[in-house]
TIKEVEX-324004 format. One record per residue: residue number from 1; chain; z, x, y of N, C-alpha, C in turn. Coordinates in steps of 0.1 Angstrom, whole numbers. Layout:
REM TIKEVEX-324004
VOGU   resi   chain     n_Z     n_X     n_Y    ca_Z    ca_X    ca_Y     c_Z     c_X     c_Y
VOGU    NUM       A       Z       X       Y       Z       X       Y       Z       X       Y
...
This chain:
REM TIKEVEX-324004
VOGU   resi   chain     n_Z     n_X     n_Y    ca_Z    ca_X    ca_Y     c_Z     c_X     c_Y
VOGU      1       A    1362     670     823    1348     677     826    1342     664     817
VOGU      2       A    1330     660     824    1322     651     810    1315     657     802
VOGU      3       A    1314     654     790    1309     660     779    1294     654     779
VOGU      4       A    1282     665     774    1268     666     780    1261     652     770
VOGU      5       A    1268     644     763    1258     637     755    1265     620     761
VOGU      6       A    1275     621     777    1277     612     780    1267     604     787
VOGU      7       A    1265     589     789    1253     585     799    1257     589     811
VOGU      8       A    1269     594     817    1265     601     832    1255     616     832
VOGU      9       A    1258     618     821    1251     630     823    1236     629     819
VOGU     10       A    1237     620     808    1220     625     803    1211     620     811
VOGU     11       A    1210     608     821    1198     609     830    1195     621     837
VOGU     12       A    1204     627     842    1202     638     851    1198     647     841
VOGU     13       A    1200     650     832    1191     659     820    1177     655     819
VOGU     14       A    1174     641     821    1160     638     816    1153     641     827
VOGU     15       A    1158     638     839    1153     638     854    1149     649     854
VOGU     16       A    1157     662     856    1152     676     852    1145     679     844
VOGU     17       A    1145     676     834    1134     676     824    1120     672     827
VOGU     18       A    1119     663     832    1107     653     837    1101     662     849
VOGU     19       A    1111     669     857    1107     680     869    1104     688     864
VOGU     20       A    1105     697     854    1100     707     848    1088     705     847
VOGU     21       A    1087     693     835    1074     692     832    1062     692     842
VOGU     22       A    1064     684     853    1057     679     863    1053     692     867
VOGU     23       A    1061     698     871    1059     711     879    1049     723     870
VOGU     24       A    1053     724     859    1044     732     852    1031     726     849
VOGU     25       A    1028     710     848    1015     704     847    1008     704     865
VOGU     26       A    1015     706     871    1010     708     887    1010     724     887
VOGU     27       A    1015     734     882    1008     747     883     997     748     877
VOGU     28       A     994     741     862     987     747     855     975     740     861
VOGU     29       A     974     728     872     962     724     875     955     732     885
VOGU     30       A     968     735     892     965     748     905     961     760     900
VOGU     31       A     962     765     889     957     779     882     942     774     878
VOGU     32       A     942     765     869     928     763     868     919     760     878
VOGU     33       A     921     756     889     912     751     900     906     767     906
VOGU     34       A     920     774     911     920     783     914     909     790     902
VOGU     35       A     911     793     892     901     802     885     884     794     883
VOGU     36       A     887     781     883     873     774     886     865     780     899
VOGU     37       A     875     776     913     867     780     924     863     795     921
VOGU     38       A     870     805     923     865     817     921     853     820     911
VOGU     39       A     853     813     901     841     813     895     828     810     900
VOGU     40       A     828     798     902     818     787     907     813     792     921
VOGU     41       A     827     795     931     819     804     942     811     816     940
VOGU     42       A     816     827     930     808     834     928     791     832     924
VOGU     43       A     794     824     911     783     823     903     772     814     912
VOGU     44       A     779     807     921     767     798     930     759     809     938
VOGU     45       A     767     818     943     760     830     952     751     838     944
VOGU     46       A     752     840     932     744     845     921     732     838     918
VOGU     47       A     735     824     915     724     817     914     713     816     926
VOGU     48       A     721     814     937     710     816     948     699     828     953
VOGU     49       A     710     837     949     701     852     951     691     851     939
VOGU     50       A     695     850     927     685     850     917     670     839     921
VOGU     51       A     673     828     923     666     818     925     655     819     937
VOGU     52       A     663     825     947     654     828     963     650     844     960
VOGU     53       A     658     852     958     647     868     955     649     872     942
VOGU     54       A     650     867     930     643     870     916     655     879     912
VOGU     55       A     668     881     916     678     886     910     693     883     913
VOGU     56       A     703     887     902     715     881     912     723     892     915
VOGU     57       A     716     904     917     725     912     924     716     915     941
VOGU     58       A     725     916     950     722     915     962     717     927     967
VOGU     59       A     718     941     958     715     952     965     702     952     959
VOGU     60       A     697     948     946     681     947     944     678     937     950
VOGU     61       A     682     927     954     673     919     964     670     920     976
VOGU     62       A     677     930     981     676     938     997     665     944     996
VOGU     63       A     670     955     981     659     966     982     643     962     977
VOGU     64       A     643     953     972     628     945     968     621     939     977
VOGU     65       A     628     932     988     621     920    1000     618     932    1007
VOGU     66       A     613     928    1019     606     935    1031     617     936    1041
VOGU     67       A     615     951    1048     628     952    1056     630     942    1068
VOGU     68       A     618     938    1072     619     928    1083     625     916    1077
VOGU     69       A     622     911    1062     629     899    1061     643     899    1057
VOGU     70       A     647     907    1054     659     912    1051     670     911    1063
VOGU     71       A     664     917    1074     667     920    1088     673     903    1092
VOGU     72       A     660     896    1091     662     887    1099     675     879    1091
VOGU     73       A     668     878    1076     679     868    1069     694     872    1075
VOGU     74       A     697     883    1067     708     886    1072     715     888    1084
VOGU     75       A     704     885    1097     712     884    1107     711     870    1111
VOGU     76       A     703     861    1107     705     847    1107     719     840    1099
VOGU     77       A     719     845    1084     732     843    1082     743     847    1087
VOGU     78       A     747     857    1095     757     860    1101     760     850    1116
VOGU     79       A     752     848    1120     748     841    1131     754     826    1129
VOGU     80       A     746     819    1115     749     806    1109     766     808    1106
VOGU     81       A     768     818    1098     783     818    1092     793     817    1104
VOGU     82       A     794     829    1111     799     827    1127     799     815    1133
VOGU     83       A     793     809    1136     791     795    1140     801     783    1130
VOGU     84       A     799     786    1122     808     777    1107     822     782    1113
VOGU     85       A     824     795    1112     836     799    1115     844     793    1128
VOGU     86       A     837     796    1138     842     789    1151     844     774    1150
VOGU     87       A     837     768    1146     840     754    1141     856     752    1136
VOGU     88       A     854     756    1124     865     757    1116     879     761    1122
VOGU     89       A     879     770    1131     887     776    1141     893     765    1149
VOGU     90       A     882     760    1155     886     746    1167     892     733    1165
VOGU     91       A     892     735    1148     899     718    1140     910     723    1139
VOGU     92       A     916     738    1137     931     742    1138     930     754    1132
VOGU     93       A     929     761    1139     932     776    1137     943     782    1134
VOGU     94       A     957     770    1136     970     778    1130     972     778    1120
VOGU     95       A     960     766    1113     962     763    1095     950     768    1087
VOGU     96       A     948     779    1096     932     785    1086     934     801    1083
VOGU     97       A     926     808    1072     927     820    1073     943     822    1060
VOGU     98       A     942     833    1055     953     839    1046     968     840    1051
VOGU     99       A     964     841    1067     982     839    1070     987     827    1069
VOGU    100       A     977     817    1073     984     805    1070     987     802    1059
VOGU    101       A     981     807    1047     986     804    1036     998     815    1030
VOGU    102       A     996     822    1035    1012     832    1033    1022     825    1039
VOGU    103       A    1021     820    1055    1033     810    1059    1034     799    1047
VOGU    104       A    1026     792    1039    1030     781    1034    1034     786    1024
VOGU    105       A    1031     800    1016    1037     804    1005    1055     811    1008
VOGU    106       A    1055     812    1024    1068     813    1027    1081     798    1029
VOGU    107       A    1071     788    1027    1077     777    1027    1079     774    1041
VOGU    108       A    1074     778    1053    1076     774    1064    1062     768    1069
VOGU    109       A    1062     765    1083    1048     758    1089    1044     746    1081
VOGU    110       A    1035     740    1087    1029     731    1082    1018     728    1069
VOGU    111       A    1016     740    1071    1008     743    1058     995     745    1061
VOGU    112       A     984     749    1052     973     753    1055     963     740    1054
VOGU    113       A     954     739    1065     943     726    1061     930     729    1051
VOGU    114       A     931     718    1040     924     719    1030     906     719    1036
VOGU    115       A     905     709    1043     896     708    1048     889     718    1055
VOGU    116       A     895     721    1064     891     734    1072     887     746    1064
VOGU    117       A     897     749    1055     898     759    1047     881     759    1038
VOGU    118       A     879     747    1033     864     748    1028     856     745    1036
VOGU    119       A     856     743    1049     846     745    1060     844     760    1061
VOGU    120       A     858     769    1066     854     783    1066     849     789    1051
VOGU    121       A     854     787    1041     848     794    1030     831     789    1029
VOGU    122       A     826     780    1032     813     775    1032     807     784    1040
VOGU    123       A     813     791    1055     806     800    1060     805     819    1053
VOGU    124       A     816     820    1046     816     829    1035     803     829    1026
VOGU    125       A     804     815    1019     795     815    1012     776     818    1017
VOGU    126       A     775     814    1030     765     813    1033     762     828    1036
VOGU    127       A     771     835    1045     768     851    1047     766     860    1031
VOGU    128       A     774     853    1022     771     861    1010     756     861    1003
VOGU    129       A     751     847    1005     740     841    1000     729     847    1007
VOGU    130       A     731     847    1022     718     858    1030     722     871    1028
VOGU    131       A     729     879    1017     728     891    1017     737     900    1026
VOGU    132       A     747     888    1034     754     901    1046     764     909    1035
VOGU    133       A     766     919    1041     778     928    1035     790     923    1041
VOGU    134       A     799     916    1034     810     911    1032     818     911    1020
VOGU    135       A     833     908    1017     838     905    1006     841     892    1008
VOGU    136       A     839     886     995     844     872     991     858     868     990
VOGU    137       A     865     874     987     880     873     980     887     862     991
VOGU    138       A     884     865    1003     892     859    1012     891     844    1014
VOGU    139       A     881     841    1010     874     824    1009     882     821     996
VOGU    140       A     882     828     986     884     822     971     902     820     970
VOGU    141       A     906     832     980     921     832     976     929     822     990
VOGU    142       A     922     819     998     925     809    1007     924     794    1003
VOGU    143       A     911     792     992     908     782     992     919     778     980
VOGU    144       A     924     786     971     933     785     959     947     782     966
VOGU    145       A     947     789     973     964     789     982     964     774     988
VOGU    146       A     955     769     992     950     755    1002     954     749     996
VOGU    147       A     947     747     980     947     738     971     959     737     964
VOGU    148       A     968     743     965     982     747     959     993     739     967
VOGU    149       A     992     742     980     998     735     991     994     719     993
VOGU    150       A     982     719     994     978     703     996     985     694     984
VOGU    151       A     983     701     971     989     692     958    1005     692     961
VOGU    152       A    1011     704     962    1022     702     965    1030     690     976
VOGU    153       A    1024     688     989    1030     681     997    1024     665     990
VOGU    154       A    1013     663     985    1009     653     976    1019     647     967
VOGU    155       A    1023     658     960    1032     653     949    1049     655     952
VOGU    156       A    1048     656     968    1064     660     967    1070     670     959
VOGU    157       A    1062     680     959    1067     696     954    1064     703     968
VOGU    158       A    1076     715     964    1077     727     973    1062     733     976
VOGU    159       A    1058     728     988    1044     736     989    1040     750     987
VOGU    160       A    1054     758     986    1056     773     987    1050     778     974
VOGU    161       A    1056     769     968    1056     773     948    1041     773     947
VOGU    162       A    1031     763     947    1020     761     942    1012     769     954
VOGU    163       A    1011     770     967    1002     778     975    1001     796     965
VOGU    164       A    1018     799     961    1015     816     955    1008     811     941
VOGU    165       A    1012     799     933    1002     799     922     987     799     924
VOGU    166       A     983     792     934     971     791     937     965     803     939
VOGU    167       A     971     812     950     967     825     953     966     831     943
VOGU    168       A     974     834     934     974     841     922     965     839     911
VOGU    169       A     962     827     908     955     824     895     939     830     903
VOGU    170       A     938     824     914     922     828     922     923     846     919
VOGU    171       A     932     849     925     931     866     925     928     869     912
VOGU    172       A     934     868     904     934     868     887     922     868     883
VOGU    173       A     916     854     885     899     849     881     891     860     885
VOGU    174       A     891     862     897     881     868     908     882     885     899
VOGU    175       A     891     889     899     896     906     895     900     908     882
VOGU    176       A     901     898     877     908     901     859     917     909     859
VOGU    177       A     926     903     872     939     909     873     951     902     874
VOGU    178       A     956     901     861     969     890     863     979     898     871
VOGU    179       A     980     909     863     997     921     871     993     921     889
VOGU    180       A     980     921     891     977     927     903     978     913     909
VOGU    181       A     974     903     907     975     889     916     988     887     915
VOGU    182       A    1001     891     906    1013     887     914    1015     898     920
VOGU    183       A    1014     912     918    1019     921     929    1013     917     946
VOGU    184       A     999     912     945     993     910     955     998     900     966
VOGU    185       A    1005     888     955    1014     875     963    1024     886     967
VOGU    186       A    1033     895     959    1045     899     965    1047     909     974
VOGU    187       A    1033     916     977    1032     927     988    1026     924     997
VOGU    188       A    1018     917     996    1007     915    1008    1006     899    1017
VOGU    189       A    1008     890    1004    1011     878    1009    1026     873    1017
VOGU    190       A    1035     872    1005    1051     871    1007    1056     883    1004
VOGU    191       A    1064     891    1016    1071     903    1019    1084     905    1010
VOGU    192       A    1091     892    1010    1106     887    1004    1103     875    1000
VOGU    193       A    1098     871     992    1098     860     983    1108     856     975
VOGU    194       A    1111     840     973    1122     837     966    1121     837     954
VOGU    195       A    1132     835     942    1132     837     931    1118     829     921
VOGU    196       A    1120     816     928    1111     806     923    1095     809     926
VOGU    197       A    1094     815     938    1081     818     944    1073     829     935
VOGU    198       A    1082     840     933    1082     851     920    1077     849     907
VOGU    199       A    1083     836     903    1082     827     891    1064     824     892
VOGU    200       A    1065     816     901    1053     809     906    1040     814     905
VOGU    201       A    1041     830     912    1028     834     915    1027     844     904
VOGU    202       A    1038     849     892    1036     857     881    1030     842     872
VOGU    203       A    1030     829     871    1028     823     863    1014     818     862
VOGU    204       A    1010     818     879     998     817     883     985     825     878
VOGU    205       A     990     841     884     986     852     877     977     850     861
VOGU    206       A     990     847     852     985     849     839     978     833     835
VOGU    207       A     982     824     839     976     812     835     959     811     843
VOGU    208       A     957     815     854     943     818     860     935     830     852
VOGU    209       A     942     840     846     936     850     840     933     844     828
VOGU    210       A     943     838     817     937     833     805     929     820     805
VOGU    211       A     929     813     815     915     803     821     907     807     819
VOGU    212       A     902     822     829     893     826     830     884     832     817
VOGU    213       A     895     839     811     891     846     796     888     835     790
VOGU    214       A     893     826     789     892     816     775     877     808     779
VOGU    215       A     876     799     790     864     791     796     855     799     802
VOGU    216       A     858     811     811     849     814     816     840     825     818
VOGU    217       A     844     830     806     837     843     804     845     857     810
VOGU    218       A     858     853     815     861     865     821     861     880     814
VOGU    219       A     859     887     823     857     903     817     860     911     827
VOGU    220       A     861     926     822     865     934     831     853     939     844
VOGU    221       A     856     942     852     844     938     861     837     958     865
VOGU    222       A     841     966     861     841     980     860     838     987     849
VOGU    223       A     832     999     845     833    1003     835     844    1010     834
VOGU    224       A     851    1011     821     860    1020     820     861    1035     823
VOGU    225       A     873    1039     824     873    1053     825     866    1063     817
VOGU    226       A     858    1073     819     853    1082     809     858    1087     797
VOGU    227       A     857    1088     788     863    1093     773     863    1108     774
VOGU    228       A     868    1121     775     885    1116     773     891    1117     786
VOGU    229       A     899    1110     791     905    1104     804     915    1118     803
VOGU    230       A     912    1130     812     923    1142     809     926    1145     823
VOGU    231       A     931    1158     823     937    1162     838     922    1164     847
VOGU    232       A     912    1164     841     906    1163     851     902    1152     862
VOGU    233       A     906    1143     853     907    1129     864     917    1127     874
VOGU    234       A     927    1139     875     941    1141     882     929    1149     893
VOGU    235       A     925    1160     888     914    1173     900     911    1165     907
VOGU    236       A     899    1155     902     892    1146     905     898    1136     919
VOGU    237       A     913    1133     917     919    1122     924     924    1131     936
VOGU    238       A     928    1142     933     934    1149     944     925    1155     952
VOGU    239       A     911    1158     948     897    1163     955     895    1152     966
VOGU    240       A     899    1139     963     892    1127     970     898    1122     977
VOGU    241       A     915    1129     975     922    1121     982     921    1118     997
VOGU    242       A     924    1132    1006     924    1131    1020     910    1124    1026
VOGU    243       A     897    1128    1023     888    1117    1025     887    1104    1025
VOGU    244       A     892    1099    1014     896    1085    1010     904    1081    1019
VOGU    245       A     919    1088    1021     925    1080    1033     925    1079    1042
VOGU    246       A     914    1091    1052     910    1091    1067     898    1080    1067
VOGU    247       A     889    1075    1057     880    1069    1059     885    1052    1056
VOGU    248       A     897    1049    1048     898    1036    1049     908    1034    1061
VOGU    249       A     911    1045    1065     924    1040    1079     913    1036    1087
VOGU    250       A     897    1045    1090     890    1043    1099     885    1032    1099
VOGU    251       A     882    1029    1087     878    1013    1087     891    1002    1088
VOGU    252       A     900    1002    1084     908     996    1090     910     994    1104
VOGU    253       A     911    1004    1110     912    1003    1125     899     998    1130
VOGU    254       A     888    1001    1126     876     994    1134     874     980    1132
VOGU    255       A     878     977    1119     872     964    1117     887     951    1124
VOGU    256       A     898     960    1126     906     954    1132     904     950    1147
VOGU    257       A     898     962    1155     894     963    1163     883     953    1166
VOGU    258       A     874     952    1156     861     942    1165     859     928    1158
VOGU    259       A     874     922    1151     878     912    1147     877     903    1161
VOGU    260       A     869     891    1160     871     883    1171     888     875    1169
VOGU    261       A     888     873    1182     897     863    1185     902     853    1177
VOGU    262       A     915     850    1174     915     838    1162     922     825    1170
VOGU    263       A     919     828    1182     925     815    1193     913     808    1194
VOGU    264       A     908     795    1193     896     788    1196     891     785    1208
VOGU    265       A     880     788    1211     873     788    1225     861     781    1223
VOGU    266       A     855     773    1233     844     763    1234     832     774    1234
VOGU    267       A     822     769    1228     812     777    1227     803     783    1238
VOGU    268       A     800     794    1242     798     801    1254     784     809    1250
VOGU    269       A     781     814    1263     771     826    1261     776     837    1256
VOGU    270       A     787     842    1261     791     854    1262     796     855    1249
VOGU    271       A     801     841    1237     804     846    1225     792     842    1217
VOGU    272       A     782     837    1219     767     838    1212     762     852    1215
VOGU    273       A     765     858    1224     759     872    1228     765     884    1220
VOGU    274       A     781     883    1218     784     889    1212     783     890    1194
VOGU    275       A     785     878    1191     782     873    1177     765     878    1176
VOGU    276       A     756     876    1182     745     880    1178     742     898    1179
VOGU    277       A     749     905    1191     748     915    1187     753     926    1175
VOGU    278       A     766     918    1173     771     927    1157     761     920    1145
VOGU    279       A     758     908    1145     749     901    1136     737     909    1134
VOGU    280       A     726     916    1144     716     922    1146     724     939    1140
VOGU    281       A     732     944    1141     735     956    1140     738     952    1124
VOGU    282       A     746     941    1117     748     941    1100     734     938    1098
VOGU    283       A     724     935    1100     710     928    1096     704     940    1096
VOGU    284       A     706     950    1107     699     964    1103     703     970    1096
VOGU    285       A     719     974    1092     721     984    1086     715     980    1065
VOGU    286       A     718     964    1066     715     959    1053     700     963    1050
VOGU    287       A     689     961    1063     679     961    1059     674     978    1055
VOGU    288       A     680     988    1063     674    1001    1063     683    1003    1048
VOGU    289       A     696    1002    1047     704    1005    1034     707     994    1024
VOGU    290       A     701     994    1019     701     978    1009     714     980    1004
VOGU    291       A     720     992     999     733     993     987     743     984     998
VOGU    292       A     741     984    1011     752     979    1017     757     963    1015
VOGU    293       A     746     959    1011     748     943    1008     753     938     997
VOGU    294       A     759     928     998     769     922     991     786     928     994
VOGU    295       A     793     927     983     806     931     984     811     942     983
VOGU    296       A     800     953     975     802     968     975     803     966     958
VOGU    297       A     804     957     953     806     961     937     797     964     930
VOGU    298       A     786     961     932     774     961     924     770     977     928
VOGU    299       A     771     979     942     769     994     945     781    1003     937
VOGU    300       A     792    1002     939     803    1008     934     797    1013     919
VOGU    301       A     794    1002     907     791    1002     894     781    1012     893
VOGU    302       A     772    1016     906     760    1023     902     766    1042     898
VOGU    303       A     781    1041     903     784    1052     904     787    1060     890
VOGU    304       A     786    1051     883     790    1052     868     778    1060     863
VOGU    305       A     765    1061     866     758    1062     858     747    1074     866
VOGU    306       A     749    1072     883     741    1075     892     750    1079     903
VOGU    307       A     757    1089     906     765    1097     913     759    1104     921
VOGU    308       A     754    1097     933     745    1107     943     750    1105     954
VOGU    309       A     747    1119     966     747    1118     976     744    1104     988
VOGU    310       A     731    1097     981     726    1089     992     738    1077     985
VOGU    311       A     741    1071     975     750    1062     970     764    1065     977
VOGU    312       A     770    1080     979     779    1081     982     780    1079    1002
VOGU    313       A     768    1081    1008     765    1074    1020     763    1065    1022
VOGU    314       A     759    1056    1012     756    1038    1015     771    1036    1015
VOGU    315       A     779    1040    1004     789    1031    1002     801    1035    1013
VOGU    316       A     800    1050    1018     811    1053    1029     808    1050    1043
VOGU    317       A     795    1052    1045     791    1053    1062     785    1036    1066
VOGU    318       A     774    1036    1055     768    1023    1054     777    1012    1053
VOGU    319       A     787    1011    1044     797    1000    1040     803     997    1050
VOGU    320       A     809    1008    1057     818    1007    1068     813    1002    1080
VOGU    321       A     797    1005    1083     793    1000    1098     789     982    1091
VOGU    322       A     783     985    1085     777     968    1080     789     958    1081
VOGU    323       A     798     964    1074     810     951    1072     817     950    1084
VOGU    324       A     819     963    1092     827     960    1103     817     953    1113
VOGU    325       A     802     952    1112     795     949    1125     796     929    1115
VOGU    326       A     799     926    1105     798     913    1101     809     910    1101
VOGU    327       A     827     913    1103     833     907    1108     832     908    1124
VOGU    328       A     827     917    1129     826     912    1144     816     903    1150
VOGU    329       A     806     899    1145     798     888    1141     808     876    1141
VOGU    330       A     820     874    1138     824     860    1134     824     855    1121
VOGU    331       A     815     863    1111     814     857    1100     827     853    1090
VOGU    332       A     832     844    1088     845     847    1079     843     854    1066
VOGU    333       A     851     863    1063     853     869    1050     862     880    1044
VOGU    334       A     860     888    1037     872     893    1032     872     908    1034
VOGU    335       A     877     920    1031     873     934    1031     882     941    1018
VOGU    336       A     888     934    1005     893     937     994     882     946     991
VOGU    337       A     875     941     987     861     948     980     853     961     989
VOGU    338       A     855     958    1002     844     967    1005     852     978    1014
VOGU    339       A     869     977    1009     877     990    1009     877     998     998
VOGU    340       A     875     990     988     871    1000     976     859    1009     977
VOGU    341       A     848    1001     983     833    1010     984     835    1021     991
VOGU    342       A     845    1019    1004     843    1031    1014     851    1041    1007
VOGU    343       A     861    1039    1004     868    1050     995     861    1056     985
VOGU    344       A     855    1048     973     848    1053     966     834    1064     969
VOGU    345       A     829    1056     980     818    1065     990     823    1080     993
VOGU    346       A     835    1077    1001     843    1092    1003     843    1101     993
VOGU    347       A     849    1097     983     851    1105     968     838    1114     963
VOGU    348       A     830    1105     964     813    1110     957     808    1118     971
VOGU    349       A     812    1119     981     810    1128     995     813    1142     993
VOGU    350       A     830    1141     991     839    1150     985     837    1156     974
VOGU    351       A     831    1151     963     826    1160     952     813    1166     951
VOGU    352       A     803    1162     962     790    1165     964     790    1179     974
VOGU    353       A     803    1178     982     803    1185     992     812    1202     986
VOGU    354       A     819    1195     975     826    1207     971     816    1215     961
VOGU    355       A     808    1207     952     798    1211     945     785    1223     950
VOGU    356       A     784    1216     961     770    1227     976     780    1239     976
VOGU    357       A     798    1237     979     804    1253     977     801    1262     966
VOGU    358       A     798    1256     954     803    1266     944     816    1260     940
VOGU    359       A     821    1248     938     834    1245     933     829    1234     923
VOGU    360       A     834    1238     912     827    1228     898     844    1222     896
VOGU    361       A     843    1211     896     857    1201     891     856    1197     878
VOGU    362       A     864    1196     872     865    1192     859     865    1178     861
VOGU    363       A     862    1170     847     861    1155     850     850    1147     852
VOGU    364       A     849    1137     856     839    1132     861     835    1123     874
VOGU    365       A     825    1122     880     825    1115     892     833    1100     894
VOGU    366       A     830    1093     880     831    1083     881     850    1080     882
VOGU    367       A     857    1091     875     868    1086     872     878    1090     886
VOGU    368       A     869    1097     893     876    1103     907     877    1091     918
VOGU    369       A     862    1084     913     855    1071     920     871    1060     917
VOGU    370       A     873    1060     908     880    1049     906     894    1051     910
VOGU    371       A     899    1064     909     914    1067     913     913    1069     930
VOGU    372       A     900    1068     939     896    1069     952     898    1052     952
VOGU    373       A     892    1044     947     894    1030     948     908    1027     950
VOGU    374       A     916    1032     942     929    1026     943     940    1032     953
VOGU    375       A     932    1041     960     937    1044     972     930    1035     985
VOGU    376       A     917    1034     983     914    1020     990     924    1008     994
VOGU    377       A     924    1004     982     928     990     983     944     995     987
VOGU    378       A     953    1005     985     966    1006     991     963    1011    1004
VOGU    379       A     957    1015    1009     955    1020    1023     946    1007    1029
VOGU    380       A     940    1001    1026     931     993    1030     942     977    1034
VOGU    381       A     951     973    1023     957     963    1020     973     965    1028
VOGU    382       A     978     977    1027     991     979    1031    1000     978    1016
VOGU    383       A     994     978    1002     999     974     991     998     984     980
VOGU    384       A    1009     995     981    1006    1004     970    1009    1000     955
VOGU    385       A    1017     990     949    1016     986     937    1003     978     934
VOGU    386       A     996     968     943     983     966     939     973     976     937
VOGU    387       A     972     986     944     962     997     947     964    1001     930
VOGU    388       A     979    1007     927     982    1014     912     974    1004     903
VOGU    389       A     975     992     900     973     984     886     960     978     891
VOGU    390       A     958     974     904     943     969     902     929     972     897
VOGU    391       A     928     984     899     922     993     895     919     993     879
VOGU    392       A     932     999     878     933     998     861     925     984     857
VOGU    393       A     926     973     857     925     959     853     910     958     856
VOGU    394       A     906     963     868     894     959     868     884     965     860
VOGU    395       A     889     978     855     882     983     849     887     983     833
VOGU    396       A     895     974     828     905     971     817     904     984     809
VOGU    397       A     915     995     819     917    1006     811     931    1014     814
VOGU    398       A     940    1008     805     954    1012     810     956    1025     815
VOGU    399       A     945    1033     807     950    1051     809     947    1056     821
VOGU    400       A     940    1043     832     939    1047     847     951    1047     858
VOGU    401       A     963    1039     849     973    1040     857     988    1049     862
VOGU    402       A     982    1061     852     991    1070     860     985    1082     871
VOGU    403       A     967    1080     868     964    1086     873     960    1080     888
VOGU    404       A     962    1067     888     960    1056     902     974    1061     908
VOGU    405       A     986    1059     900     998    1061     904    1000    1074     912
VOGU    406       A     993    1084     910     999    1095     914     988    1100     926
VOGU    407       A     977    1093     927     962    1091     939     973    1083     951
VOGU    408       A     978    1072     945     987    1063     956     998    1068     960
VOGU    409       A    1006    1075     952    1017    1079     958    1013    1095     968
VOGU    410       A    1003    1100     962    1000    1114     968     995    1106     987
VOGU    411       A     987    1097     981     981    1088     995     990    1081    1005
VOGU    412       A    1003    1078     998    1012    1072    1009    1021    1086    1018
VOGU    413       A    1020    1097    1010    1029    1110    1017    1017    1111    1026
VOGU    414       A    1001    1111    1028     993    1114    1036     997    1104    1046
VOGU    415       A     996    1099    1043     999    1083    1054    1010    1090    1064
VOGU    416       A    1019    1091    1058    1035    1094    1067    1033    1103    1073
VOGU    417       A    1026    1114    1066    1021    1127    1078    1013    1124    1089
VOGU    418       A    1001    1114    1085     992    1113    1098    1001    1101    1109
VOGU    419       A    1009    1092    1102    1019    1086    1113    1024    1096    1117
VOGU    420       A    1034    1101    1113    1041    1111    1120    1035    1120    1132
VOGU    421       A    1022    1122    1130    1016    1133    1136    1013    1123    1149
VOGU    422       A    1008    1111    1147    1003    1102    1156    1015    1099    1167
VOGU    423       A    1024    1098    1160    1040    1093    1171    1040    1106    1181
VOGU    424       A    1040    1117    1174    1044    1131    1185    1032    1130    1197
VOGU    425       A    1022    1124    1193    1009    1126    1200    1009    1117    1210
VOGU    426       A    1014    1106    1210    1013    1096    1219    1021    1099    1235
VOGU    427       A    1033    1105    1233    1037    1111    1246    1029    1117    1253
VOGU    428       A    1022    1130    1245    1011    1139    1251    1001    1131    1257
VOGU    429       A     999    1123    1251     985    1112    1256     990    1106    1269
VOGU    430       A    1005    1100    1270    1005    1090    1278    1005    1102    1293
VOGU    431       A    1011    1112    1291    1012    1122    1305     998    1122    1311
VOGU    432       A     988    1128    1299     980    1135    1305     970    1121    1308
VOGU    433       A     974    1110    1307     967    1097    1314     975    1096    1325
VOGU    434       A     987    1094    1328     990    1095    1342     987    1107    1353
VOGU    435       A     986    1118    1349     982    1128    1356     966    1127    1359
VOGU    436       A     956    1123    1348     943    1119    1355     943    1107    1364
VOGU    437       A     952    1095    1361     957    1085    1372     955    1092    1384
């Protein structure tokens, strides 16, 4: 057996060391890009809102502007964003979207199209800059993952590893959530990742988070739980559980039903009419309920100091309708933040309903909203571990982990009961349908 210092072995070890250094350098590059893109994508939207509407908060701009002007702006923005999304889909639908990035992260397929992803992301940017009700995280994650896959191909490195790194880095920078970023890739993007993919997603989450924290002013998104965070938070979580599960499941079903086909199709009057109808609905809801504007984060933050019935209605029902209509118009966008918003709104409404019935709950509405948001993430993305961890990271409060863990665990049980009941009802529905026919 050759000694480790022989000339035959030394070149191999040097090559391996160089390969590891190159991989680390590429991972750091992808992580920095993901964090930078997440930061400047958000900041450019806020800059546009501030210079056109006088405030960085889309909800404030929508509230301070004329109803007719908001309606026209949102409707036009959704129509234009939907058109851009369709152009991108015709370029290469099989290489666009988070699904294409997920395929690349699994080491299969041709990989996402970087140019197509940037075009699609510009549609999201346009929709968000015109006060539409959408999430912006899809564009951020898709671009981070697409850049990683593109760089991997150019540098003759496994695209799967760097795609996972890019997704995790962008997620961590956008949500102040390094562990949540790793779990998001593990649960939502790649169900059974290889060991290297796991390591790359963890490295991407940590490096993206640290880069954002050090150079981009990264900070928690939400206020932490109210002190002291005791048993009242668990009671609030239990009180909001079933409404949050039901509303989030309804939101999931509606947006899946309304989402346009991913297959490319030539422009036609029917496509434009469908897009226009949903754009009008989305514009009307934002004009009438300004709190539905944006991705939902600004409206959620109002729950810390102003937990009202109006806020609950806007988050729960207004956000559900406005975001579903925006998706139906064809505008590319995400639903991660809106899923948190509708669940938080359901929690607020349940607390107000119990108060009207004379039931006094311990704790604060804000703690219950945070727990409900973890349920919204877990149900809306089918990622329970992400739901448990991300809300605690968003608030920068590790004390929320047990509260969110109990809430998500009970939500999982409620979902299993609902699914079992649905399966039992399906044969009965089939019999009724055959008799009616």
